C-alpha positions in Angstrom: -22.8 -33.1 -60.0 -22.4 -33.5 -56.3 -20.7 -36.4 -54.6 -20.4 -38.2 -51.2 -17.0 -39.2 -49.9 -16.5 -42.8 -49.0 -16.5 -42.0 -45.2 -19.8 -40.3 -45.6 -21.4 -43.3 -47.3 -19.8 -45.6 -44.7 -21.3 -43.5 -41.9 -24.8 -43.5 -43.5 -24.7 -47.2 -44.0 -23.1 -48.0 -40.6 -20.2 -49.7 -42.5 -16.4 -49.3 -42.6 -14.7 -47.7 -45.6 -12.9 -51.1 -45.9 -16.3 -52.7 -46.5 -17.1 -50.2 -49.2 -13.7 -50.9 -50.8 -14.6 -54.7 -50.8 -18.0 -53.9 -52.3 -16.4 -51.9 -55.1 -14.0 -54.8 -55.9 -17.0 -57.2 -55.9 -19.1 -54.8 -58.1 -21.9 -54.4 -55.5 -23.2 -51.4 -53.6 -23.9 -47.9 -54.9 -22.3 -46.7 -58.1 -19.0 -44.8 -57.6 -16.5 -42.9 -59.7 -12.8 -42.6 -59.5 -11.7 -38.9 -59.7 -8.0 -39.5 -59.2 -5.5 -42.1 -58.3 -6.8 -42.4 -54.7 -10.1 -40.4 -54.9 -13.3 -42.4 -55.0 -16.6 -40.6 -54.8 -20.3 -41.6 -54.9 -22.7 -39.4 -56.9 -25.5 -38.3 -54.6 -28.2 -39.0 -57.1 -26.8 -42.6 -57.8 -26.6 -43.3 -54.1 -30.2 -42.2 -53.5 -31.4 -44.3 -56.4 -29.5 -47.3 -55.0 -30.9 -46.8 -51.5 -34.4 -46.5 -52.9 -34.1 -49.8 -54.6 -32.2 -51.6 -51.8 -33.3 -50.1 -48.4 -35.5 -53.1 -47.5 -32.9 -55.6 -48.6 -30.1 -53.8 -46.7 -32.1 -53.4 -43.5 -33.1 -57.1 -43.6 -29.5 -58.1 -44.1 -28.3 -55.8 -41.3 -31.0 -56.9 -38.8 -31.3 -60.5 -39.9 -28.9 -63.2 -40.9 -25.9 -61.1 -42.0 -23.7 -64.2 -42.2 -25.1 -64.8 -45.6 -23.0 -63.6 -48.5 -23.9 -60.6 -50.7 -24.1 -60.9 -54.4 -24.3 -58.4 -57.3 -27.8 -57.8 -58.8 -28.9 -55.3 -61.4 -29.5 -52.7 -58.8 -27.2 -53.6 -56.0 -27.1 -55.9 -53.0 -28.8 -59.3 -52.8 -28.6 -61.7 -49.9 -28.1 -65.4 -50.8 
């Protein structure tokens, strides 16, 4: 299995790694795995699956009213 690092995901989504950490704590965003005490990785296949299901929602959020909060859905991010 191949993985992305947190900084790679952050760059692709134009986010900070701190935002990804917050998303992990809230249970939103792409699926991730912990490979060691301080090693978090995102399986490439899971990231692509998440993006395919959330691209429109994410782009709308990034380009629209991004002051609204994000909530967990079955497949990722939802704007409320």
